[in-house]
C-alpha positions in Angstrom: -16.5 -58.2 -74.2 -15.8 -55.8 -71.4 -12.7 -55.7 -69.3 -13.1 -54.5 -65.7 -9.5 -55.1 -64.7 -10.3 -57.2 -61.8 -12.8 -55.0 -60.0 -16.1 -56.9 -59.5 -18.1 -53.7 -59.9 -16.9 -50.4 -61.3 -17.6 -47.9 -58.5 -15.9 -44.6 -57.8 -15.3 -43.0 -54.4 -16.1 -39.3 -54.2 -15.1 -36.8 -51.6 -17.8 -34.3 -50.7 -17.6 -31.2 -48.5 -20.6 -31.4 -46.2 -20.3 -27.9 -44.8 -23.3 -28.0 -42.5 -21.7 -30.9 -40.7 -18.1 -29.4 -41.0 -16.6 -32.5 -42.6 -15.5 -34.0 -45.8 -17.0 -37.4 -46.5 -15.8 -40.2 -48.7 -18.8 -41.7 -50.4 -19.3 -44.7 -52.7 -22.7 -45.5 -54.1 -24.3 -43.1 -51.6 -22.7 -44.8 -48.6 -20.4 -42.8 -46.3 -17.1 -44.7 -46.0 -15.3 -42.2 -43.8 -15.0 -38.6 -42.9 -12.5 -35.9 -42.0 -13.9 -33.3 -39.5 -12.8 -29.7 -39.7 -13.2 -26.3 -38.3 -12.9 -23.3 -40.6 -11.8 -19.7 -40.3 -11.4 -17.0 -42.9 -8.0 -18.2 -44.0 -7.6 -21.7 -42.4 -9.1 -25.1 -42.3 -8.3 -27.0 -39.1 -8.6 -30.8 -39.6 -9.4 -32.2 -36.2 -10.4 -35.9 -36.7 -10.4 -38.5 -39.5 -12.4 -41.7 -39.3 -12.8 -44.6 -41.8 -15.2 -47.5 -41.5 -13.0 -50.1 -39.7 -14.1 -52.8 -42.2 -12.6 -50.8 -45.0 -9.2 -50.0 -43.4 -6.2 -50.8 -45.6 -8.1 -49.9 -48.9 -6.7 -46.4 -49.2 -10.0 -44.7 -48.3 -8.3 -42.5 -45.7 -5.7 -41.3 -48.2 -8.3 -40.7 -50.9 -10.4 -38.7 -48.4 -7.5 -36.5 -47.3 -6.3 -35.9 -50.8 -9.8 -34.9 -51.9 -10.2 -32.6 -48.9 -6.9 -30.9 -49.4 -7.5 -30.5 -53.1 -10.7 -28.7 -52.2 -9.0 -26.5 -49.6 -6.3 -25.6 -52.2 -8.9 -24.6 -54.8 -10.5 -22.3 -52.2 -7.1 -20.6 -51.5 -7.0 -21.6 -47.8 -4.3 -23.0 -45.6 -4.5 -26.2 -43.5 -3.7 -26.8 -39.9 -3.6 -30.6 -39.5 -4.3 -31.3 -35.8 -5.5 -34.8 -36.8 -2.5 -37.2 -36.6 -3.7 -39.0 -39.7 -3.9 -35.8 -41.9 -0.6 -34.7 -40.5 1.1 -38.0 -41.3 -0.4 -38.0 -44.8 0.8 -34.5 -45.5 4.3 -35.5 -44.3 4.3 -38.4 -46.8 3.2 -36.2 -49.6 5.5 -33.2 -49.8 3.6 -31.8 -52.8 0.9 -30.7 -50.2 3.4 -29.2 -47.8 2.7 -25.7 -49.1 -0.9 -25.9 -47.7 0.4 -26.4 -44.1 -0.3 -23.2 -42.2 2.8 -23.9 -40.1 5.2 -24.4 -43.0 7.8 -21.7 -43.4 8.4 -20.0 -46.7 4.8 -19.4 -47.6 5.5 -15.7 -48.1 4.1 -15.6 -51.7 1.9 -12.6 -52.3 -0.3 -11.8 -55.2 
């Protein structure tokens, strides 16, 4: 007997950096659920626009997308400039990501 804890089908949503399209995509079962468009410089990733399939709004896809994108940016050692209001609001609600914000003061750590 298996327990799926209420989910009709065990699927995972992954966040993928599609560099040739300059966007992170949230995908489930090969379908794109939403994307976060960006422009990149040597030290900075500028998030310009985030979009989630309207039929999926309220399911946390946008937050998952932003978290996955920011985690990727952090691993790459870059900073973030959130021009997109959604990314900006998400970062405000998650202070553990504030250190990635290009505009935040106090990021004077040097290696």
